[in-house]
MILUMVEX-14762 format. One record per residue: z, x, y of N, C-alpha, C in turn; residue number from 1; residue in three letters; chain. Coordinates in Angstrom, 1 decimal, always signed. Each point is the difference from the previous one (the first is absolute). Layout:
N
(pt (Z X Y) (Z X Y) (Z X Y) NUM ALA A);
...
***
This chain:
161
(pt (+115.3 -103.5 -159.5) (-0.9 +1.1 +0.4) (-1.0 +0.2 -1.1) 1 MET A);
(pt (-1.2 +0.3 +0.4) (-1.1 +0.2 -1.0) (+0.0 +1.4 -0.5) 2 SER A);
(pt (-0.7 +0.2 -1.1) (+0.0 +1.3 -0.7) (-0.9 +0.9 +0.8) 3 TYR A);
(pt (+0.5 +1.3 +0.1) (-0.8 +1.0 +0.7) (-0.3 +1.1 -1.0) 4 ILE A);
(pt (-1.3 +0.3 +0.0) (-0.5 +1.1 -0.9) (+0.4 +1.4 +0.6) 5 ASP A);
(pt (+0.8 +0.7 -0.8) (+0.6 +1.3 +0.5) (-1.1 +1.0 +0.2) 6 LYS A);
(pt (-1.2 -0.1 -0.6) (-1.1 +0.9 +0.1) (-1.0 -0.4 +1.1) 7 ASN A);
(pt (+0.3 -1.1 +0.7) (-0.9 -0.5 +1.0) (+0.1 +0.9 +1.2) 8 LYS A);
(pt (-1.2 +0.3 +0.6) (+0.0 +0.8 +1.2) (+0.3 -0.8 +1.3) 9 LYS A);
(pt (+0.9 +0.5 +0.8) (+0.3 -0.7 +1.2) (-0.1 +1.0 +1.2) 10 ILE A);
(pt (-0.1 -0.6 +1.2) (+0.0 +0.8 +1.3) (+1.5 +0.0 +0.4) 11 ARG A);
(pt (+0.6 +1.1 +0.3) (+1.4 +0.1 +0.3) (+0.1 +0.5 +1.5) 12 LEU A);
(pt (+0.8 -0.7 +0.7) (+0.3 +0.4 +1.4) (+1.5 +0.4 +0.1) 13 ILE A);
(pt (+0.3 +1.1 +0.6) (+1.3 +0.4 +0.1) (+0.9 -0.8 +1.0) 14 GLY A);
(pt (+1.3 +0.3 +0.0) (+0.9 -0.8 +0.9) (-0.2 +0.4 +1.4) 15 ASP A);
(pt (-0.7 +1.1 +0.3) (-0.3 +0.4 +1.4) (-1.4 -0.6 +0.5) 16 ASP A);
(pt (-0.7 -0.7 -0.9) (-1.3 -0.6 +0.3) (-1.1 +0.8 -0.3) 17 GLY A);
(pt (+0.2 +1.3 -0.5) (-1.1 +0.9 -0.4) (-0.5 -0.4 -1.4) 18 GLU A);
(pt (-1.3 +0.1 -0.3) (-0.5 -0.3 -1.3) (+0.3 +1.2 -0.9) 19 MET A);
(pt (+0.6 -0.3 -1.2) (+0.3 +1.0 -1.0) (-1.2 +0.2 -0.8) 20 ILE A);
(pt (-0.7 -1.0 -0.4) (-1.2 +0.1 -0.7) (-0.2 -1.1 -1.1) 21 GLY A);
(pt (-1.0 +0.2 -0.8) (-0.2 -1.0 -1.1) (+0.5 +0.6 -1.3) 22 ILE A);
(pt (+1.1 -0.6 -0.5) (+0.7 +0.5 -1.2) (+0.2 -1.1 -1.0) 23 ILE A);
(pt (+0.5 +0.3 -1.1) (+0.4 -1.0 -1.0) (+1.3 -0.7 +0.4) 24 GLU A);
(pt (+0.1 -1.2 -0.4) (+1.2 -0.8 +0.3) (+1.3 +0.6 -0.5) 25 TYR A);
(pt (+0.0 +0.6 -1.2) (+1.2 +0.6 -0.6) (+0.4 +1.2 +0.9) 26 ALA A);
(pt (-0.9 +0.8 +0.5) (+0.3 +1.1 +0.8) (+0.6 -0.5 +1.3) 27 GLU A);
(pt (-0.5 -1.1 +0.6) (+0.5 -0.5 +1.2) (+1.4 -0.5 -0.1) 28 ALA A);
(pt (+0.3 -0.6 -1.2) (+1.4 -0.4 -0.3) (+0.9 +1.2 +0.0) 29 GLU A);
(pt (-0.4 +1.1 -0.6) (+0.8 +1.2 -0.1) (+0.3 +0.5 +1.4) 30 GLU A);
(pt (-1.0 +0.0 +0.9) (+0.1 +0.5 +1.3) (+1.0 -0.9 +0.8) 31 ILE A);
(pt (-0.1 -1.3 -0.2) (+0.9 -0.9 +0.6) (+1.5 +0.2 -0.4) 32 ALA A);
(pt (+0.2 +0.2 -1.3) (+1.3 +0.2 -0.6) (+0.6 +1.3 +0.5) 33 LYS A);
(pt (-0.8 +1.1 +0.1) (+0.5 +1.3 +0.5) (+0.4 -0.1 +1.5) 34 SER A);
(pt (-0.7 -0.8 +0.8) (+0.3 -0.1 +1.4) (+1.0 -1.1 +0.3) 35 LYS A);
(pt (+0.4 -0.8 -1.1) (+0.9 -1.1 +0.1) (-0.5 -1.1 +0.9) 36 GLU A);
(pt (-1.3 -0.3 -0.1) (-0.7 -1.0 +0.8) (-0.6 -1.1 -1.0) 37 LEU A);
(pt (-0.4 -1.1 +0.6) (-0.7 -1.1 -0.7) (-1.5 +0.2 +0.0) 38 ASP A);
(pt (-0.6 -0.4 -1.0) (-1.5 +0.0 -0.1) (-0.5 -1.4 +0.3) 39 LEU A);
(pt (-0.5 -0.2 +1.2) (-0.4 -1.3 +0.4) (-1.5 -0.3 +0.0) 40 MET A);
(pt (-0.4 -1.1 -0.5) (-1.4 -0.4 +0.0) (-0.4 -0.5 +1.4) 41 LEU A);
(pt (-1.0 +0.7 +0.6) (-0.5 -0.4 +1.3) (-1.2 -1.0 -0.2) 42 ILE A);
(pt (-1.0 +0.4 -0.8) (-1.1 -0.9 -0.2) (-0.6 +0.3 -1.4) 43 THR A);
(pt (-0.3 -1.1 -0.6) (-0.5 +0.0 -1.4) (-1.5 -0.3 +0.0) 44 GLU A);
(pt (-0.5 -0.5 +1.1) (-1.4 -0.5 +0.1) (-1.0 +1.1 +0.1) 45 ASN A);
(pt (+0.4 +1.2 +0.3) (-1.0 +1.2 +0.2) (-0.4 +0.4 -1.4) 46 ALA A);
(pt (-1.0 +0.9 -0.1) (-0.5 +0.6 -1.2) (+1.2 +0.6 -0.7) 47 GLU A);
(pt (+0.7 +0.8 +0.7) (+1.2 +0.7 -0.5) (+1.2 -0.6 +0.8) 48 ILE A);
(pt (+0.9 -0.5 -0.8) (+1.2 -0.6 +0.6) (+0.7 +1.1 +0.9) 49 SER A);
(pt (+0.6 -0.5 +1.1) (+0.7 +0.9 +1.0) (+1.5 -0.3 -0.1) 50 VAL A);
(pt (+0.7 +1.1 -0.2) (+1.5 +0.0 -0.1) (+0.5 +0.9 +1.1) 51 TYR A);
(pt (+1.3 -0.3 +0.4) (+0.6 +0.8 +1.0) (+1.4 +0.3 -0.4) 52 LYS A);
(pt (+0.5 +1.2 +0.3) (+1.3 +0.4 -0.3) (+0.9 -0.4 +1.2) 53 LEU A);
(pt (+1.2 -0.6 -0.2) (+0.8 -0.4 +1.1) (+1.2 -0.8 -0.5) 54 GLY A);
(pt (+0.8 -0.4 +0.9) (+1.2 -0.8 -0.3) (-0.5 -1.5 +0.2) 55 ASP A);
(pt (+0.1 -0.7 -1.1) (-0.5 -1.4 -0.1) (+0.8 -0.9 +0.9) 56 GLU A);
(pt (+1.3 +0.3 +0.1) (+0.9 -0.9 +0.8) (-0.4 +0.2 +1.5) 57 LYS A);
(pt (-0.2 +1.3 +0.4) (-0.4 +0.3 +1.3) (-1.3 -0.6 +0.4) 58 LYS A);
(pt (-1.0 +0.0 -0.9) (-1.3 -0.6 +0.2) (+0.2 -1.5 +0.2) 59 LEU A);
(pt (+0.7 -0.7 -0.8) (+0.3 -1.4 +0.1) (+0.6 -0.3 +1.3) 60 ARG A);
(pt (+1.0 +0.8 +0.4) (+0.7 -0.2 +1.3) (-1.0 +0.1 +1.1) 61 TYR A);
(pt (-0.8 +1.0 +0.0) (-1.0 +0.2 +1.1) (-1.0 -1.2 +0.0) 62 GLN A);
(pt (-0.4 -0.5 -1.1) (-1.0 -1.1 -0.1) (+0.7 -1.3 +0.5) 63 GLN A);
(pt (+1.2 -0.2 -0.3) (+0.8 -1.2 +0.5) (+0.2 +0.1 +1.5) 64 GLU A);
(pt (+0.2 +1.2 +0.5) (+0.2 +0.2 +1.4) (-1.3 -0.3 +0.8) 65 LYS A);
(pt (-1.1 +0.4 -0.6) (-1.3 -0.2 +0.6) (-0.3 -1.5 +0.0) 66 MET A);
(pt (+0.3 -0.7 -1.1) (-0.3 -1.4 -0.2) (+0.8 -0.8 +1.0) 67 ARG A);
(pt (+1.3 +0.4 +0.2) (+0.8 -0.7 +1.0) (-0.5 +0.2 +1.4) 68 LYS A);
(pt (-0.5 +1.2 +0.3) (-0.5 +0.3 +1.3) (-1.3 -0.8 +0.3) 69 LYS A);
(pt (-0.8 -0.1 -1.0) (-1.3 -0.8 +0.2) (+0.4 -1.5 +0.2) 70 GLU A);
(pt (+1.0 -0.5 -0.8) (+0.4 -1.4 +0.1) (+0.5 -0.2 +1.4) 71 ALA A);
(pt (+0.8 +0.9 +0.5) (+0.6 -0.2 +1.4) (-1.1 +0.0 +1.0) 72 LYS A);
(pt (-1.0 +0.9 -0.2) (-1.1 +0.1 +1.0) (-0.8 -1.4 +0.0) 73 LYS A);
(pt (-0.2 -0.6 -1.2) (-0.7 -1.2 +0.0) (+0.8 -1.1 +0.7) 74 GLN A);
(pt (+1.3 +0.0 -0.2) (+0.8 -1.0 +0.7) (-0.1 +0.2 +1.6) 75 ARG A);
(pt (+0.0 +1.2 +0.4) (-0.1 +0.4 +1.4) (-1.3 -0.5 +0.6) 76 ALA A);
(pt (-1.0 -0.1 -0.7) (-1.3 -0.4 +0.5) (-0.1 -1.5 +0.2) 77 ASP A);
(pt (+1.0 -0.7 -0.4) (+0.0 -1.4 +0.3) (+0.2 -0.3 +1.5) 78 ALA A);
(pt (-0.2 -1.2 +0.3) (+0.1 -0.4 +1.4) (+1.5 -0.1 +0.4) 79 MET A);
(pt (+0.3 +0.5 +1.2) (+1.3 +0.0 +0.6) (+0.2 -1.2 +0.8) 80 LYS A);
(pt (+1.2 -0.6 +0.1) (+0.2 -1.2 +0.8) (+1.1 +0.3 +1.1) 81 ILE A);
(pt (-0.4 -0.4 +1.2) (+1.0 +0.1 +1.1) (+0.3 -1.4 +0.4) 82 ILE A);
(pt (+1.2 -0.4 -0.1) (+0.4 -1.4 +0.4) (+0.7 +0.0 +1.4) 83 LYS A);
(pt (-0.5 -0.8 +0.8) (+0.6 -0.2 +1.3) (+0.5 -1.5 +0.1) 84 ILE A);
(pt (+1.0 -0.2 +0.9) (+0.5 -1.3 +0.1) (-0.2 -0.5 +1.5) 85 SER A);
(pt (+0.2 -1.3 +0.2) (-0.2 -0.6 +1.2) (+0.9 +0.5 +1.1) 86 PHE A);
(pt (+1.3 +0.2 -0.3) (+1.0 +0.4 +1.0) (+0.3 +1.5 +0.0) 87 ASN A);
(pt (-0.9 +0.8 -0.5) (+0.2 +1.4 -0.1) (-0.1 +0.7 +1.4) 88 GLU A);
(pt (+0.9 +0.9 +0.2) (+0.0 +0.7 +1.3) (-1.1 +1.1 +0.1) 89 GLY A);
(pt (-0.3 +0.4 +1.2) (-1.1 +1.0 +0.3) (+0.3 +1.3 -0.7) 90 ILE A);
(pt (+1.2 +0.5 +0.0) (+0.4 +1.2 -0.6) (-0.2 +0.0 -1.5) 91 HIS A);
(pt (+0.3 -1.1 -0.7) (-0.2 -0.2 -1.4) (-1.5 +0.0 -0.3) 92 ASP A);
(pt (-0.8 -0.6 +0.8) (-1.4 +0.0 -0.2) (-0.6 +1.4 +0.1) 93 LEU A);
(pt (+0.5 +0.8 +1.0) (-0.4 +1.3 +0.1) (+0.3 +0.9 -1.2) 94 LYS A);
(pt (+1.2 -0.3 -0.6) (+0.3 +0.7 -1.2) (-0.9 -0.3 -1.1) 95 THR A);
(pt (-0.3 -1.3 -0.1) (-1.0 -0.4 -1.1) (-1.4 +0.5 +0.3) 96 LYS A);
(pt (-0.4 +0.1 +1.2) (-1.3 +0.6 +0.4) (+0.0 +1.5 -0.4) 97 ILE A);
(pt (+1.0 +0.7 +0.2) (+0.1 +1.4 -0.4) (-0.3 +0.1 -1.5) 98 LYS A);
(pt (+0.7 -0.8 -0.8) (-0.2 +0.0 -1.5) (-1.4 -0.4 -0.4) 99 LYS A);
(pt (-0.5 -1.0 +0.7) (-1.4 -0.5 -0.2) (-1.0 +1.1 +0.2) 100 LEU A);
(pt (+0.2 +0.7 +1.1) (-0.9 +1.1 +0.4) (+0.0 +1.1 -1.1) 101 GLU A);
(pt (+1.2 +0.3 -0.6) (+0.1 +1.0 -1.1) (-0.8 -0.5 -1.1) 102 GLU A);
(pt (+0.0 -1.3 -0.4) (-0.7 -0.5 -1.1) (-1.5 +0.1 +0.3) 103 PHE A);
(pt (-0.4 -0.3 +1.2) (-1.5 +0.1 +0.4) (-0.4 +1.5 -0.1) 104 LEU A);
(pt (+0.8 +0.9 +0.5) (-0.3 +1.5 -0.1) (-0.2 +0.4 -1.5) 105 GLU A);
(pt (+0.8 -0.6 -0.9) (-0.1 +0.3 -1.4) (-1.3 -0.6 -0.6) 106 ASP A);
(pt (-0.7 -0.8 +0.7) (-1.2 -0.7 -0.5) (+0.3 -1.3 -0.8) 107 GLY A);
(pt (+1.1 -0.6 +0.2) (+0.4 -1.2 -0.7) (-0.4 -1.2 +0.8) 108 LEU A);
(pt (-0.2 -1.1 -0.7) (-0.2 -1.3 +0.7) (+1.4 -0.6 +0.3) 109 LYS A);
(pt (+0.0 -0.7 +1.1) (+1.3 -0.6 +0.4) (-0.2 -1.5 +0.3) 110 VAL A);
(pt (+0.9 -0.8 -0.6) (+0.0 -1.4 +0.2) (+1.1 -0.3 +1.0) 111 LYS A);
(pt (-0.3 -0.5 +1.2) (+1.0 -0.4 +0.9) (+0.3 -1.5 -0.1) 112 VAL A);
(pt (+1.3 -0.3 -0.3) (+0.4 -1.4 -0.2) (+1.0 -0.4 +1.0) 113 VAL A);
(pt (-0.3 -1.1 +0.7) (+0.9 -0.7 +1.0) (+0.6 -1.1 -0.8) 114 MET A);
(pt (+1.3 +0.1 -0.3) (+0.7 -1.0 -0.7) (+0.7 -1.0 +0.9) 115 PHE A);
(pt (-0.2 -1.3 -0.2) (+0.6 -1.0 +0.8) (+1.0 -0.8 -0.9) 116 LEU A);
(pt (+1.2 -0.3 +0.4) (+0.9 -0.7 -0.8) (+0.5 -1.2 +0.8) 117 ALA A);
(pt (+0.2 -1.1 -0.7) (+0.6 -1.2 +0.6) (-0.7 -0.5 +1.3) 118 GLY A);
(pt (+0.7 -0.1 +1.1) (-0.5 -0.6 +1.2) (-1.1 +1.0 +0.7) 119 ARG A);
(pt (+0.0 +1.2 -0.4) (-1.0 +0.9 +0.5) (-1.4 -0.4 -0.3) 120 GLU A);
(pt (-0.1 -0.8 -1.1) (-1.3 -0.4 -0.4) (-0.7 -1.0 +1.0) 121 LYS A);
(pt (+0.8 -0.5 +0.9) (-0.5 -0.9 +1.0) (-0.8 +0.7 +1.1) 122 ARG A);
(pt (+0.2 +1.4 +0.0) (-0.5 +0.8 +1.1) (-1.1 +1.0 -0.5) 123 HIS A);
(pt (-1.0 -0.6 -0.7) (-1.0 +0.9 -0.6) (-0.8 +0.7 +1.1) 124 PHE A);
(pt (-0.2 -0.6 +1.2) (-0.7 +0.6 +1.1) (+0.7 +1.2 +0.5) 125 ASP A);
(pt (+1.3 -0.1 +0.1) (+0.8 +1.2 +0.5) (+0.0 +1.1 -1.0) 126 LEU A);
(pt (+0.1 -0.4 -1.3) (+0.0 +1.0 -1.1) (-1.3 +0.7 -0.1) 127 ALA A);
(pt (-1.1 -0.7 +0.2) (-1.3 +0.6 +0.0) (-0.1 +1.0 +1.1) 128 PHE A);
(pt (+0.5 -0.3 +1.2) (-0.1 +0.9 +1.1) (+0.9 +1.2 -0.2) 129 GLU A);
(pt (+1.1 -0.2 -0.7) (+0.9 +1.2 -0.3) (-0.6 +0.9 -1.0) 130 LYS A);
(pt (-0.8 -0.6 -1.0) (-0.7 +0.8 -1.0) (-1.1 +0.8 +0.7) 131 THR A);
(pt (-0.7 -0.6 +0.9) (-1.1 +0.7 +0.8) (+0.6 +1.1 +0.8) 132 LYS A);
(pt (+1.1 -0.2 +0.7) (+0.7 +1.0 +0.8) (+0.4 +1.1 -0.9) 133 THR A);
(pt (+0.6 -0.3 -1.2) (+0.4 +1.1 -0.9) (-1.2 +0.9 -0.4) 134 PHE A);
(pt (-1.1 -0.6 -0.3) (-1.2 +0.8 -0.3) (-0.6 +0.8 +1.1) 135 LEU A);
(pt (+0.2 -0.5 +1.3) (-0.4 +0.7 +1.1) (+0.9 +1.2 +0.3) 136 GLU A);
(pt (+1.2 +0.0 -0.4) (+1.0 +1.1 +0.2) (-0.3 +1.2 -0.9) 137 MET A);
(pt (-0.9 -0.2 -1.0) (-0.3 +1.1 -1.0) (-0.8 +1.0 +0.8) 138 ILE A);
(pt (+0.5 +1.3 +0.0) (-0.7 +1.1 +0.7) (-1.2 +0.6 -0.9) 139 ASN A);
(pt (+0.2 +0.0 -1.3) (-1.0 +0.5 -0.9) (-1.3 -0.9 +0.0) 140 THR A);
(pt (-1.1 +0.6 -0.1) (-1.3 -0.7 -0.1) (+0.0 -0.7 -1.4) 141 GLU A);
(pt (-0.4 -1.2 -0.1) (+0.0 -0.7 -1.3) (-1.1 -1.1 +0.0) 142 TYR A);
(pt (-0.4 -0.4 -1.2) (-1.0 -1.1 -0.2) (+0.8 -1.2 -0.5) 143 LYS A);
(pt (-0.5 -1.2 +0.4) (+0.6 -1.2 -0.5) (-0.8 -0.5 -1.1) 144 THR A);
(pt (+0.5 +0.0 -1.2) (-0.7 -0.4 -1.2) (+0.0 -1.5 -0.1) 145 LEU A);
(pt (+1.1 -0.7 +0.4) (-0.1 -1.4 +0.1) (+0.7 -0.4 +1.3) 146 SER A);
(pt (-0.6 -1.0 +0.7) (+0.6 -0.4 +1.2) (+1.3 -0.7 -0.2) 147 SER A);
(pt (+0.7 -0.3 +1.1) (+1.4 -0.6 -0.1) (-0.2 -1.4 -0.6) 148 ILE A);
(pt (+0.5 -0.2 -1.2) (-0.1 -1.3 -0.7) (+1.3 -0.8 +0.0) 149 LYS A);
(pt (-0.1 -1.3 +0.2) (+1.2 -0.8 -0.1) (+0.3 -0.3 -1.5) 150 LYS A);
(pt (+1.2 +0.3 -0.4) (+0.4 -0.3 -1.4) (+1.2 -1.0 +0.1) 151 VAL A);
(pt (+0.5 -0.4 -1.1) (+1.0 -1.1 -0.1) (+1.2 +0.3 +0.9) 152 SER A);
(pt (+0.5 +1.2 +0.0) (+1.2 +0.4 +0.7) (-0.2 +1.0 +1.1) 153 ASN A);
(pt (-1.2 +0.0 +0.6) (-0.2 +1.0 +1.1) (-1.4 +0.4 +0.1) 154 GLY A);
(pt (-0.2 +1.3 +0.3) (-1.3 +0.6 +0.1) (-0.1 +1.3 -0.7) 155 PHE A);
(pt (-1.2 +0.4 -0.4) (-0.2 +1.3 -0.6) (-1.4 +0.6 +0.3) 156 GLU A);
(pt (+0.0 +1.3 +0.0) (-1.3 +0.7 +0.2) (+0.0 +1.3 -0.8) 157 THR A);
(pt (-1.1 +0.5 -0.3) (-0.1 +1.3 -0.7) (-0.8 +1.0 +0.8) 158 ILE A);
(pt (+0.6 +1.2 +0.1) (-0.6 +1.1 +0.8) (-0.1 +1.2 -0.8) 159 ILE A);
(pt (-0.9 +0.9 +0.4) (-0.1 +1.4 -0.7) (-0.6 +0.9 +1.1) 160 SER A);
(pt (+0.1 +1.3 -0.4) (-0.5 +1.0 +1.0) (-1.5 +0.0 +0.0) 161 LYS A);
***
């Protein structure tokens, strides 16, 4: 921790968010001790450094909570993947379409992947038709960002709202 001049003028904000005023650092320390709170540096870059009264552990907890929330939001903005298979029943496809429509309503991109395993790979034409049928079953309006492409183990396409 660096040396702090006790006679240095600082801007002090109370624990309720109200500005207390511009006072000397030593006086701010006394106020913090009397209220049993921490004196936290908010910004040092201003003409007069800004300090706030509060519970430092609580502040760190709130910042960590916000950081996690932002990280979760960034992960959620990634593309969602819906995998369908060659022998999937109509009811299973409807269930996947329901989830896909939720993703589209949330404004997310969705990659639809038709996975072919083993001998199914011999029937690319049937798999292509099943993928097209799946896309036609979607009730929500959408844009095709990439047309149905053949990949090594099936087909894939990307759609968004």
